[in-house]
N, C-alpha and C positions, 0 to 999 in steps of 0.2 A: 504494500500500500504506500503511495506517495505521502510525503510528510504533509503536504497541504490538504490532502484528503483526510488524514488523521486529525489535523487541526479542525477541519470543517465538522467532522463527526463529533469531536469533543466539544466544539462550540455549541452545536445544536443540543447535545446532551446536557451541557451546562445550563442552557436555557430551560430545558425540561425540569431541571432540579430547582433553579432559582425562581421559577414561576411560583413555587410554594412559599418562598420568603415574601414575595410580593402579595401572594394570595392572603396571607394572614392579615396584613394591613388593609387589603381591599375588603376583607370580610368585616372589619370593625364597624363601618356604618350600618351594616345589616344586623350585627349583634345589638347595636345601640337601638335601632328601630324596632326589632322584633322582640328583644328581651329587656329593653329599657335599662341597659347598663349605663352607668355614669362614665365620665371621662377616665377616672382612675381604674375602674373595673375593665373598661375597654382596652386601656393601655396595658393592663396586666396580661391580656391575652398575647399581645406582641412580646411582652417580657418573657412569658412562658416559652415561646418559640425560640427566643434569643438566648435565654440564660443557659439552658443545657447545651445549646449549640456552641456558645462562647467558651464553655469549659471543655466540651468534648473535642473540638477541632484540634487544639494543640496536642491532645492525647493521641488522637488518630494520626496526627502528623509525626509525633515521636515514634509511634508504632511503625509507620511506613518508612521511617528512616532506617529501621532495622530489618524490615522484611517487606517485600512487595505484596500488596493485597489488591490485585486488579479486580477480583470478584466484588470488591466494595462498590465499584461503579454502578452496576445494574441493581444490586441489592439495596444500596442506600437510596437510589432514585425511587424505587418502589416504596420503601419505608416513608420517605418524605411525602409521597403522594397519598399514601393510606392515612397518615395522620390528619392532613387537611381534609381529606374526603370524609372522615368520620367526625370532624369537629362540629358540624351543624346538626348532628343527630342527638336527640334527647335535649332536655332543657337544663341539665346540671352544669353549673359554672365550673365546678371541679373537674368534671369529665371533659369539658371543652379544653381546659388548661392541659390535661394529660394528653389529649389528642394532638394539640399543637406542639407540645413538648416532644412527643415522639417524632413528629415531622421535623423538628429542629435537630434531633439526633441524626436523622437520615441525611439532612443537608450537611451536617458536620462531618459525617463519615465520607461524604463524596469529595469534598474540596481538596484536601491535601494530596491524595493520590492522583486526582485528575490534574491538579496544577503541576505536579511533578512530570507526569507523562506529557502534558502540553508543552512544558518548558524544554524537555528533551526533543520532542518533535519539532519545535520551533527553532532549534539550534541557537537559542539566545536572542532571537529576533523580537524587538519590542513591538513591532507591528503585528507579528503573528500572535504574540501573547495578548495584544490588544483585541484581536479577533476572538480569541478564546474568551476573554472577559466580556466582549460584546454579546456573546451568546447568553451569558447570565443577565446582562442588562436588558436584553430583549425579552427574556423570561419575566423579569420584573415588570417591564412595560406591558406585556400581554396579560399580566395577572388581573388588573382591574376589569379589562374587557371580558376576560374569561369568567371571572367571578360574577360580574353583572349579568352576563348571558345565562349563566347557570342558575342563579338564585333569585334574580329580580322578579321573575314571574311566579315561581312556586315557593319561594322562601328558602330557609336554611335546610329544609329536608332534602333539597336537591344537591347538596354538597358532594354526595358520592360520585357524581359524574366528573368531579375535578380530579379523579384518579387517572383519567385518560392520558394526560401528558407524561405521567410517570411510567405508564406502560410503554408508551412510544419511546421515551428516553432510554429505558432499560434495553429495549431491542437495538437501539442505535449503538449501545456500548459493545454489543457482541462482536462486530467486525474488528474493533480495536483489541478486544481480548484475544481474538484468534491470531492477530498479528503478534501480540506479545508472546503467546504460547508457541507459535510456529518459529519465531526467531530466537527464542531463549537458548536453544541448543547451539545456534550459530555464533553466539556471543563468546568471545575469547577473553581470557584473563588480561591479555595485553590491551584489548579494546577497553576493558573496564578501567584499568589503571590509567590509561591515557586521558580518561574523562574526569578523573578525580581532581579536586581543586588543590592547588599548591599554596594558596594564600590563607592566612589565619583568619578566624572569625573576628569580626568587628562588633563585639557585643554592645559596646557603648552606643554606636550609631544605630544599631538595630533597636535598642530600647527607645531611643529618641524617636525613631521612625514609628514604632508601635504606638507611642503616645499620640503622635500626629494622626495616625490612622484612627485611633480611638476617638479623638476629638471630632474628626471629620464624620465618624459614624454617629456620634450623638446628634450632630446637625442633620444628617440625612435621615436617620431613623426617626428623629422628632418630626421632621417634615412629612416623612412617609406615613407616620401614624395618624397625624392630625390634619394634613393639608386638604383632604377631601371634606372634612367637616368645616375647616376654616374657609375654604373657597365658597361653600354654600352660604356661610355667614357674610362674607365680604362682597359677594356678587348678588346675593338674594336669590340664587338659583336653587334647584332641587338636587335630587340624586345625580342627575346627569352632569351638573356643574361640578360636583365633587369627584365623580369618576373621571371627568375630563382633566381636572387638576392633577390627579394621581397618575393618569396616563402621560401627561406632559412631563411630570417629574421623572418618570422612568425613561421616557424617550429621550429627554435631555441628557440623562445619564448615558444612554447608548451612544449618542453623538459625542459626548465628552470623552468616552473611552476610546473611540476610534481616533479622535483628534489628539488625544494624549500620546498614542503610539506614533502618530505622524510627526508631532512636534518634537518628540524625543529623538526621532531620526535626524532632525536638523540641529537641535540643541541637546545638551545632556539632560538626563532625567531629573536631577535635583533642581535645576534651573526652571524647568517646566512646572514641577510640583510647587515650587515657591510662588511663581506667578499666578498659578491657578488659585491658590489659597488666598492671596491678596485680593484678587478679583472676587473671590467667594464671599468675603466680608461684606462688600457692597451689595452683592446679589441677594444674600440671605436677608440683609436689612430691607431690601426692596420687597421681599415676600411678606415680611412682617408689617411694613408701613404702607405699601401701595394698595389703594382700594380699587374695586371695580374690575373690569376685564383685563386691565393692565397687569393684574396679579399673575396671569398665566405666563406673560413674558418674563416676569421676574422668577417664576418657578422654573421655567426652562433654563434661564441663565444660571440660577443657583445650582440646579442639578448638573449642568454641564461643568461648572467650575469645581464642584465636589467630586465629579467622576473623571475629569482629566487625569488626576493623579492615581486612579484606582489600579490599573494594570501595572503602572510604573512602580508603584509601591510594592507590589507583589514581587517583581523581579529585583527591586532594590533589596528587599528583605532576603531573598534567596542569595544575592551576591554579598550581603553583609554576613550571612551565615552559610558559607558554601559547604561546610561539612554537615549541616543539619537542615537540608532543604525542606524536608517534610515538616519539621517543626516550624521553620520560617513561614511556610505556606499556611500552616494551621493557625499561626498567630495573625498574619497579615490578612488572610481571607476569613479567619474565624474569630478568635478571641477579641482582637482589637476592633473588628467590624461589629460583631454581635453585641459587644458591651454597650453599644449605643442604645440597644433595647432596654437596658437597665434604667436609662434616664426617662423612658416613657411614662412609668407611673408617677415620677416626680413632676413631670410636665402636666400630666392629667390631674394630679392632686392640686397643683397650683391653679390650673384652669377651673376646676370645680370651685375653688375658693375666690378666684378673681374673675378673669376672662381668658379665653383661649389666646387672644392677641397678646395679653400680658405674659402668659405662660410661654409663648413662643419667642418672646424678645431675647432671652438669654442665648438662644441658638446663634445669634449674630456673633457672639464671642468665640464660638468653636473654631471657625476657619482661622481666626487670629491666633488661637493657641497652636493650631497645626502649623501655621507659618513660622511661629517662634521656634518650634521644635525642629523644623527642616532648614531653618535659615543658615545654620553652620554645618550641615551635613556634607561630607565629602562624596564625590561621585566614585563609586567603587568600580573596579574592573569587572567586565562581564565574564562569568565562568561558564565553561561547558559542563553541564551537570550530568552526573552519572545516574543511571537507573539503579534501583536496589539490586543487591547481588543475585537474587533468585530470578529476576526478570529484567531483561535489557531490550530496549527498543533501538535496533540498529538504524542509523540514519539512512533514509531512502535517497 
């Protein structure tokens, strides 16, 4: 299989997984409408999906640093889908939390191994990794439309149909797994050793990068959880206005991801990340302050600024920790990203006590924190990453 075909399959599979991260936020307005949840209770649903995922992804990353687990790709995809599919069944808040938490574990299991394989197949190309990340962004973007189509007519009892992308994604993983299996025997010890990094880990820079990713995640997850409800308030529209805002948020992220890879091909990654976060401060402020239909333009700009660094931060983390690529992927794609969901209940509680606009105002500070963290980061060399000892993907 050619490397570009591998990236394409992984990208589409990535979308089939990340649609369930977006689906949780997209379901929030329906939980509020059908079950009369308050802001804090609604944000707790997003937290349940994020919390286990944030803890589990580094653990799965550390595990894949020691041994390849390619079977995780289809299995985790199905688990992620089943959790969301079951979340609308029954009226128990506790059962809903369990279902979305199970989905979060499935998402957590998928990312470290898929990021490792994608980086190997991309041969260190920022643009190719951008396409891999784009698949996840498109999954996010499709989630509001998918959820609305599934449940707007018949209510939350129709959530089981949301398992369909997971089934499709698990099937798309199978050709990649066949390639890994077929070529494992042809990988030689010399090929393996030639791919091993020779540069020591830069733990200090990796920690600063992780803080930046976490702050960015608080901003994006806060917007993702509440922008649908906020758009309905600011524009005076109904459910369609909220769905449109969430879709714009995710599509803006997709554009930002591709743009980030292209900009990094012209300038270095750290420079691009710094500029994106500076612009992000103004863009997020626009979301909070601008009323009416202009809100949608600010949402798109904020999303783009927050997602330009996304795939670049994944490869930066891998290059700062070349000997622990799975762990680096688990943190930059998992722990630091999912920790943004922890802020959701705090935002919801503040919104219940004051107003949603007041509660979203602190998000303006998050891109500024990210900028301060990356301001002095060095640009690391790009390493050729090795596959785990038991499974090697030979470059096509």
